[in-house]
N, C-alpha and C positions, 0 to 999 in steps of 0.2 A: 504494500500500500504506500502511496506517496506521503510526503510529510505535510500535506495539507488536506483538509476535509472539503472545503469549498473555496473557490477563487472568485474574486469580485473585481470588475472593471469600474472605472469612474461612471457613475450614473446607475449602476446595477442596483445599489441599495435603495435609491429613490424610487426605482421602477418595480421593486419586488412586490408581487401580488397586485400591482396596479396595472401592469401591461404584460402581455405574453413576452417571455424572455428566455434565452438559452444561456446557461452559465457553465462553468467547469467545476468538476469535483475530482477528488483524488482517491476514491475508494473502489475503483473498478477491479483491482487485484485482491480485494479482501477475501480471506478464506471463508467468510460468511456466505459466499456465493459460489463456492466450488461445487462440482457435481455431487460429491459426497454430502456436503452440507445441504444442498437442495433436496437430495433424496431423503435425508433425515427430516427436513421440514415437511415434505409431502406426507410422510408417514406419521408425523406428529400432529398434523392439522386435523381437527375433528370435522365432521360433516357440516356443522353449522358455521364453520370458518373458512370454507373454500367454495369457489365457483370454478367450473370447467365449462367452457363455451365453444361454440363454433358458429360459422356463418359462411355462405358462399364467397369464394374469392372475389367475385365481381358484383356481389349483392350491394345495392345502394340503400336499401330500406333498413334502418337500424332496428326496426321492430321484428326483423327476421332473426335476430340474435337468439341462439338456442342455448338452453341449460342442460348439462349432463351430469354424470356421476362417475367417480373413480374409486369409490370405497372398496377397500380390500386389496387393491393393487399395491405392489411395492413402489417405492420412489423411483427406482431405476426403470420399472415397467412403464410408469407414467412418462418419464423423460424419453424413453424410446418412442412412445406414441407421439409425443410432441415433435421429436426429430423427424419422424416419418410421415406425420399426418398434417391435419389442419385444425389444431385446437389451441386454446388459450387457457392456461391454468392460473388462477388467482388465489393465492394463499394469504388470507387475511389475518391481521393481528399476530404476526410472527413474533413480535416482541414479547408476547405472552407465553410463547412456547419454550423459549430458551433465554436465559438471562443475558447472554452476550448480545442478542439483538436489542434488548432494552437498553443496555449500556451504549451500544452503537447509536441508537435513535436519540438518546439523551445528548450524546456528544455532538451529533449533527445539529440539533436545535440550539445548543449552547453556542456553537460556531456561527449559525445564522443570526442569532440574536446579538452576538458580538459585532456583526458586520452591518446589521440593519438597525439604525437608531430608532428607539421607541417600539420596536417589535417585541411583543411578549406573548408567548403561546402556551396553551395547555391542552389537555385531552389529546395528546399526540398519539398517532398510531402508524404502523408500518406494515405494508403488504408486499409480497414478492410475486412477480409475474414471470411465467415461463411460457413461451409461445413459439409456434411453428414458423418455418420459413414461409414468406408471402402471406402471413396471417393478416386478415382484414378485420380490425377491431372496430365495432360499430360506433357510430356517433352516440355520445352520451354526455350527461352533465352530472357532476358530482356536487354534493351538498357542502362538505367542509372545505377549508383551504387545502390545496393539494399541490404536490410537486412530483415530477416523474424523473427518475434517475436511471440512466442507461449503464448497464454493466457489461453485457455481451451482445454482439450482433449489431445490426443497424436498423433503424426505422425512421419513418417520416411521420410527423405529427402536424395536424391541422387544428388550429384553435380559433373558434368563432366568437364574435361578440355575444355577451350574455344578455341579450334582449331580442325582441321581435325583429325580423321573422325567425331568427335562428333559435331563440328560446322565448316563446310567448310567456307572459307572466302567469297565465292560468296553468300552463304546463309545468312551470317551475313549482308552483304551489302544490300541484298534485304529486310531484316527485318528493317534495319536502314532507308532505303528509303521508307518503308511502301508499298513495292511492294508485300509483302507476310506477312502472319501472323507469330507471334512469335512461333507458334507451328508447323510451316512447316519444321520439322526436321525429319531426319531418325533416328530410334532407333533400336538397336540390343542388345539382352541380353548380348552379349560378352562385351559391353561397360561398364557393371557394374564393371568389374575387375579394371577399371581405375578410378572409382568414389570414392569420399569421401562420406561416408554415416553417418547420425546422426539420432538418435531418439530424438525428441523434446517433452518435457513436459512443463507444465506451469512454467514460470520462466527461460526458455531457449530462446536464440536467436542465429541466425546464419547469417553469411555473407560470401561472396565469391568474387573472382576476377570478373572484368567487363565482362559481356556477358556470364558467365559460364552457359551452359545448366543445367537445374535441373528438377527433377520430384518429386512428393510427393505422399505418400499413407497414408491415415488416419487409425488409429486403429478403434476398434469397438465403437466409441463414436463421438458425435458431436464435431467439432473443431472450435475454434475461435482463429484467429491470426490477426496480422496486419503486413503490410510491410511498410518500409520507403524507399524512393528513394531520391537520391541526385546527384548533379553534383560537380565536382572539375575542376580546370584548366586541370589536367591530363586527366580526363574523357572526357571533352569537346574536347580536342585536338584529342584523339583517335576516338571519334564520327565523328568529321569533316573529318578525313582521310578516315574512312570507307565509309562515305557518298560520298565523292568525288571519291574514288576508284570505287564505284558502278556506278557512272556516266561515268567514264573514261574506264571502262572495255571493252565495245563494240568497243571503238576506239583503243584498245591496244591488239586486237586479242583474247580477252576473258581471258587473263592470269591474275594471281594474281599480284597485284602491291605492292610496299613497303608500310608498315604501319608505317614507321618512323614518329615521331612527332618533328623532328628537320630538319633544312636545308631549302634550297630554295624551294624544291618540296613541303614541308609541308606548307609553307606560300602560295604557289599557290593553294594548295588544300583547305586551310582554306578560301581563297577568293572565290573559286568556290562554296564551300558549302554555304557560306553566300549569294551569289548572287542567287543561285538556290532556296534556301529556301524562300528568299524574293519574287521571281517571283511566286513560287508555292503558297505562302500565298495570294498574290494579285489576283491570278487567282482562288482562292477558291478551290484549288486542294490539300489541306493539310489534308484531311480526307480519311479514308479507308473504302471501302464497306465491310459489314459483312452480312452473311446469317443467319437469325433467323428461326428456324424450330421447336421450342417447346415453350409451355407456362407453367409456374409454377402453380400447383394446389395442395394444401395440401391433397385433397381427392383422388388424382390419384395415381396409382401404380408408384413408383419411384419419386413421388412428382411433376410430370409434365405430360402433354399430347402433342402429336405431332400436329403441325399445318402445313398448306401449306407454304412452304418456301417463305420468302420475304427478301428484302435487306434493311439495314439501313446504314447510314454513321456515322463513329465515328472517 
């Protein structure tokens, strides 16, 4: 591993999380991302903490993103399927599996906070992504603050503005409320004219403004990346407003409401969000149903085979 975690050019700190940006990191050679370490992570990640997905190489509709299962396979079997097939493996909250990933995550954010004046984060998390050559990752929008760190392989990322037509306010509210998947977005090729696009190689990382829709296409090689997610007071306030606006929309004629994070209305929305989330959690209604319709198999064409669809809660 290099003797630096992140490298910053003049202006990078001011743009952090304000504009899409590509930066440099020094962790691509870390043993945390060796084949042996990845296989161990796969085997240690419980069902509720992973996604495995596929979509056609040329598919443009992000709603065609499919969910699968890899339970019971060894880490090396999954990695063989990735290398030979067309699948995307997402291991969530890896910092909870082994202490060295938690320490690594903490060190990264200490470094970022040292370089970005006024940036203070909490509720940080880390996920590892292992994906096939030419993998087409569907357009989607994440809720927390997020960064993508490239470890192995090459990919291109397109980042779109977090507003209509790329991300209508109603759609964002539904994603925040878990009424719909984060891939339930409309995509049109004309959107690319408004996108910031980056080619990522080992040692690159990128970040973007909150909720920015983005899609990814791998080059002709296996890719290993990780994502970091975080919250700040600013992010939490924006989330609370979007959550409350989604609840209030049917009562306000279906119109878009203010997203302001100051004033009396903001404090009312903050209280509404807190109360609703508490009731939802107490009712056990804080998970989202997902349809699984394939199973990973390193011997199968594409690295998987279809199964009769069934639902899980995540």
